[in-house]
N, C-alpha and C positions, 0 to 999 in steps of 0.2 A: 581439467582445471586442477592445478597443483595443490591448492588449499581446500579442495572440495572432493573428497574421496567418493561421495555419492554421484559425482559426474564423471567417473572414469570412463563410462560408456557414453556414446553420443545419445543425446535426447532431444526431443521436440517438446515445446511447451506452448501454452496459451496464456495470454494476458487479458485479464478481465477484473474490473472492480467487483468485490463481493456484493456491493449494493446493487449491481446490475442484474444479478440472478433473479429470475422469477420462479415462483412455485405456486402450487394450488392452495397453499396454506399460509402464505406470507401476508404481511400487512403493508405492502407497497415497496418494501425494500428487501433485498436479498439477506438471508440470515444463515446461521450455522447449519440448520437442517437441510437447506437447499444444496449444500456442498456435497453431500454423500451421493445423491443421484447424479450430480455433475461429474464427480469422479468416475462413476460408471460410464458416463458418456465419453469422458476423456480416454479411458482405456480402449473403448471401441474405436476411437479416432486415432489411436496410436500416439496419444499425447501423455507424457508422464511428468510434466512440470507445470504447476499453476502459479503464475506470478500475480500477486495481488497488490493493489495500492495500499498505503498505510491504513490501519484499522483503528487508529487512536480516536479517543472520545472527542466529540465536537459540541459546539453550542447548539441550543434547541433548533435553530433554523439554518445552521451551517451545513454545507455539503463538501467544501474543499478539504481533502484529507491532509493538506499541508499547512493547515491553520488550527492545529489541535489544541485542546485544553490541557493535554498531558502528554508527556513522552512515554508514558507507561500504561495508563488506563485505556481500555477498549471502549468502543462506541456501543451503548446499550441498544441502538437501533438494530444491531446484528443478533440480538438474543432471539432464540426460537422459543416462543411462548409454550409450545407443546412439550418442550423438554425441561421446563422448570419443575423441579420435584413438588413444590407446594401446589402447583396447578395440577400436576399429574395425580397427586395423592388425595386431593380434596374433591369429592364428587361435585360440590356446589361450584367451586372455582373452575373445575374442568368443564362443567356445563356452561358456565358463564363465558369462558374463553372460546369454547366451540360455537356458542351462539353469536358471540361478537365477531368471530372470523367468518361466520356465514352471513352476517348482517350486511345491509347496504353500505354502511361506511367502509367496511373492510373490502367489500367487492369493488367499490369505487377506487380505493387505494390500489388494489391489485390490477385494475384496468388502466390505471394511469400510464401514459406514454413515457413520462419522465419520473424519476424517483422522487416521491413526495416526502422528503426527509422530515420536515417539521410535523406534518400530520401523522406520519407513521410513528414518530417518537411519542407524540401525545397519546395516540391510540394504545401503544404498548404500555406506557407508564400507568395508565388507568388500571390495567390488570396486574402489572408488576408491583404496584403499591399495595394492592390487596394481597398478593402473594407474600410480600415482605411482612405485612401485618400478621398473616397466618403463621409465618415462620417464627415471629416474635412470640405469639401466643402459645404455640405448641412446643417450642424448643428452648428459647432463651431462659436461663436460670434453672434449667432442668438437666438431669443426667441423660443427655441426648446425643446420639452420634452426629446428627446434623449440627447441633450447637458446637460440638467439639471440632467438627470439620470447618465450620465457619471461623472459629477462633484460631485454628491452625493456619487457615488462609490469611487472616489478618496479620498474624505474627510473621508469616513468611514474607509478606509484601509490605511490612510496616514502613520501610524506608521511604516509600512513595505513596502508599495507600492512605495513610493518615492525613498527610497534607493535601492530597488530591480530594478526598471526600470532604474535608473541611472547606477547601477552596470552592468546591462545587456548591456546598450548602450556603456559603457566604455569598456567592454569586446570585443564588436564588433570593436570599434575604435582601440583597441590595438591588433587586430588579435588573440584574445583569449589567449594572454599571461597571466601568473599569475599576479594577482594584486600586488604581492610583487615585480614585475619588472616594475611597472608603475612609472612615475615621483614621487619623494618623497612627493611632496605636495598632490598628490592624494592618495598615500599610507596612509599618516597621516591624510587625510580628512581635510585639511586646508580649512576653510570656503571660502576664495577667490577662491581657485582652484575648489571647488565644484560648486560655483556659476557660474564660467566661463564654466564649463563642462555642467551645466544645460542649459545655453543659447546656447552653441555650438551644443548640442545634443537634443534640445527640440523636434524635430520631432520623433527621435527614442525612446525617453523616452515616448512620447505620444502613439506611436505604441505599446509598451510593456504594457502600462496601458490599452490600448484598447483591447489587447488580453486577459488580466486578467478579464476585465469587461465582455467580452463575455463568457469566460469560467465559471465565477461564476454565470452568469445568466443561462447558460445552466445547471449547476449543481443544481441550485434551481429547475429547471423543473424536473431533474432526481429525486431529493428528493421527490417532490410531486408525481411523477409517482410511485415511490417505496412505498410511504405511502398509496396511493390509492389501491395498490395490497397487502398490508400487508407485504411488504419486508423491512427488517432492513438492513441498510448499515453499514458495519463493516470496520473501517479504521485502520491506522497504523501510529504511530509516531516514526520515526527512532531515535535511541538513539543519534548518533553523526551527525556531519555535515562535509562536505568537506571543507578543508581550502579555496577552490575556490568557496565560497558561499557569497551571499550578506550579510548574517547575520554575518559571521566571519569578513568580511571587515568592516561592520558598527558597530560591537560591539566587536572590537578586545580586549578590556579590560576584556572581559569575558572568554578569551581563553588563554591557555598556549601553546606557539608554540615550546617550548624547548623539549617537549615530545609528544608522540601520544598515543591514546587509543587503547586497544585491549582486549584480553581475555587470562587468564593464561592457562598453560598446563592443559588439562583434558582428559577425556576418548575419546573426539572427535578430539583432536589435541595434540599430545605428545609434540610439540614444542611451543604451545600457538599460538595466533593470533595477528598480527600487522595490524591494520586497516589503519594506516596513517592519522587518523583524529585528529585534535588538541584537547587537553584535556580541560575540563571545569575547570574554577577556581571557585569551589563551594563556597568558602568563600566569594568571591566578589559577586557572584550571590545572596547568602543568605543575605548579608549585604544590598543589594539593594532591598530586598523584592521579589526576584525572578520575577521581572517584565517581563523579556523576556519569561520565562517559563509560566508565567500566561497567557500572550497574546497567546502564542503558543497553550496552552491547550484550551483556549476559542475558538480560531480559528478552531481547530480540532473538538471541540464540535459542532460547527455550520455546519460542513460538514457531520457528521456521527451520527448514533444512538448509536453506540458503537465504542470505539477505543482501540487498543492495544498499550501499552507502551513497545517499543522494549527494549531488554536487561535490564530488570528491576533491576537486581542485580547491575548494574553500578551506580544506584542512591544511593545504600548503600555503595559500595566501587568500585572504578574504577581502572582497571589494567592499569598502565602507562608503556609504552614500551620506554626504554631508548636506546641510541646508543650501549651500552654494554649490551647484553642480560641478563647477570648475575645480572645486577643492576635494572632490571625491577621489579616492586613491586606495591602493592596497594597504592592508594593515601592517605588512612586514615587507621590507625591501632587502634585496640581496639574494642571489641565487642560492648560496649555501645555506642561509638562514631559512629560506622557504623550503628547500629540499629537506633539511634536517627536521623541521617541524612536521611536515607531512609524513616522512618516513617513520618518525616516532609514533605518530598516531596510527598508521596502518599496521605497523608491527604490533601495536597494542590491540587493534581490532582483530587481528588473526589470533592473538593469544587469548582474548576474552571470548571470541566467537566460536572457538572449537567446541564440539565437532561440526557445527554448521559451516558451510562454505561462505566466503565473503566475496562479493562483486562490487565494482566501483562504477558509478555513473560518471563517465569521463568525457562528456560532450561539451562543446563550446571551445573557447581558446585555452588549449592545454599546453603548458610548457613541457619541453622535452624531458626535463629531469623527473617530472611526474610520471610520464609514460615509462621511463626507465625504472623508476621505483616500483610501480605496479608489476612490471614484467619480472623484476628481480624477486619480488615477494610472491609471485605466482597468483596475483589477484587479477581476475579477468575484467576488462573494460568492455564497452559496448561498440558494436559495429553496426550502425544503422545504414543499410545498403544504399538508400537514396542519397546519403551524404558522403559516400565514398567516391566522390568524383575528383579526378586529377587532370592534369594537362593532357594525359594520354587516354582519358576516358574513365569510365567507372571501373573500380576495382572489383574483380570477380570474387564473390564470397568463397569460392573454392580456395582462394589464397589467404583467407583470414587465418590468424594463428589459432591453434587448438585452445589456448587459454583466452577465450573471448566469448562474448554473447552476441550472436548474429540476430538481427531483427529488422523488420520492415519499417518500424516507426516506434513511437512511444505515446504516452497518454497526452502529450502536448501537440502531436502532429495530426494532420488529416489522415484519413484512411488511405489505403493503397488505391482504391477506386477513385477517390476524390483527387488524390495527388496526381494520378495519371491524367486526369482531365485538366488540372490546374497548370501543369508545367508546359513550357513551349514545346512545339513539335521537335525542335532540334534536340532538346534534352531527352525527350521520349525516345528519339531515334538512337541517341548515344546509349541510353540505358538498355534499350532493346537489343542493340548490337552486342552489348556485354552478355545479356541473357542468352541470346541465340548463337553467339559465336561468329556472326557474320553481319555485314552491313546491309540493312534493309529498312524500309520505311516502317515505323512502328504503327501497328493497327490501333484502332479504338479499343477501349477496355471491354473485355468480354470474359466469359468463363474460361475460355481457352488461354487468354492472355494471363488471367489471374493464376491459373494452375501452372503456367510455365514460369512465371515470376516466383511463385512460392516453391516450386521444385528447385529453382536456382538457389533459393535461400536454404532449403533443406539439405542441399549438397555442399553447404559451407564447411570450411575446415574447422569451424568453431565447435566446441564440445556441446554447446547449447544453442538451439535455434528457437526463437520466440516469435509467435505470430499473435496479433490481436484477434480476439473473437470476431470482430467485424471483418478483418481481412480474410479469415477462413470462409466467410460467407459472401465476400464481395460487396459488403455494405459500404455506404458512404457516411454512415454515422460516425461521430467522433466523441471523445470523452471530454476534452477541454480545449478552449481556444485561448492561449496565453494573452494577457493584456486586456482581457474583456471580463466584465462582470455581468453575467446573465444567468437565468434559471436553467439554461441548457448545459452549463458547465458542470461536470461531475455528476450528472443525473441520468446518464445513459442507462437504458434497460434493454436486455436481450429480448428478441421478438417472441420467444416461446417460453412457457414454463419448463423447468428442467425435466419434468416428467414426460414431456412431449419431444425431447430432443432426438430420441430414437424412433419417433413415430411420424413427426411432421415430414412430408415428402422432401421439402427443400433441405431440411436439416439432415435427413438420412443421406441425401446425395452428397452433401458437404462432409458428412462423417466418413463415408466411404472414400471420398477423394482425399481427405486428410490422412486416413490410414494408408492409402496407397503411396502418398508422398513420404510418409515415415518409412515405409518399406524400401522405396527407391533411394531414399537418403541415408539408409542404414541407421535410422533413429528409432526403430521399434523397440520398446523396452522388453526386458525379459518377462516371460509369462504374460503375454498381452491378453486383453479381453477378447471376447468373441467378435467376429466380423458382423456388423449390423446387417439385418435382412435387407434385401434389395427388392 
């Protein structure tokens, strides 16, 4: 990957939402502490890249990572309670946290088959509010290293943290009603109204700043642990933002509320998609030097080694959904204009993203000039093997360009095992012919079929081959079903706690198989971890 020096050697990676991790000390949702033992498992499996879904803060009951409250703040559900200094350093708080995590409510959350986001957040906040109160009593207004560190964090992130914490506190004060239903003075961000709200809600504002401070500190430790193990963290920048976000409220001039963004009709949706997200006013953003996007890119660069820019085509031309469906159209016409806007943005992304690598989600109806631009800039796109079908059959991953990401699917697709059962026999035969190199009837899905398909992926010409956690284990579970709203979306949990990944028989077999695939595909990272016991 030309723009990602960290991927000069071929690597294999795994895709898994952070929330999906289980551990023996969590509260029903994966947290930062679960990542370190997961990294150790990855090393044993020959995996050296972890791609995560967006980690941004969500509403109390929300689970979709693409409807965040902020483009910058992280979700407090991911805080490891045991790593919060005020809980560690206070015997009474430490005992309270340990007792709570051993109690029946926490055990019930850990046993849940799906991620219980709302309950987990409530459980954690009970203890985190006590931890914040302890921090205020012991450190605020005193000559304290902790107080100085907190103040330094707030100064460093002031450009987004102040508005986010105020927005979050106002949301609570107004029972989570839309900010467009708040008093007009708050909607319009009149200075006097904002100052009064800051005084009135000072305690809650500080609490949300405290949560972010702890989260970012924990993420710094995660990054160091990953680097020590040769693991690269691969993040994601969602294309749009919910209208109910701190950024839209605080930068309303950058958004057009009269239309929403979506995707035009294509082979994946004959009616197109309406996301309900406010449209960007690109001309205003560009006139202002793209300051908000620059900050967002730098912020993401500081969190990850590589990051994916979601819905890359939207930066060239954005599909605007209007009240009358027949009036929906792209926001910019003309090949030259579309090409120029996208090229300016991705040049900017490379500039602000360094030293992190930049990838582009380039799925759907993609104009040729976008493909040419990404290739020219050395930005890898995605090659989803099941979608690489041509008139002459499926394209063999061995022929994928080096500057690309090869994968079996993404968070919106069914797992490999489920897809194999869903598609017609003729399509299975065509895919199997590509994998095997000869025409023969495709067998039913089995461990042998799974391994042969994954080996084909690992042999891709792409610098990076990504496999979902489910596909490594032949599972039919999936993360999300687009176009549906159910409690099964975005709430997948792995079957075992991370502590058992190298002990559970099925997991040990899959770990050994994954490592063998990495060896055969030339994707074993330098200084790999030990081969797991058999």
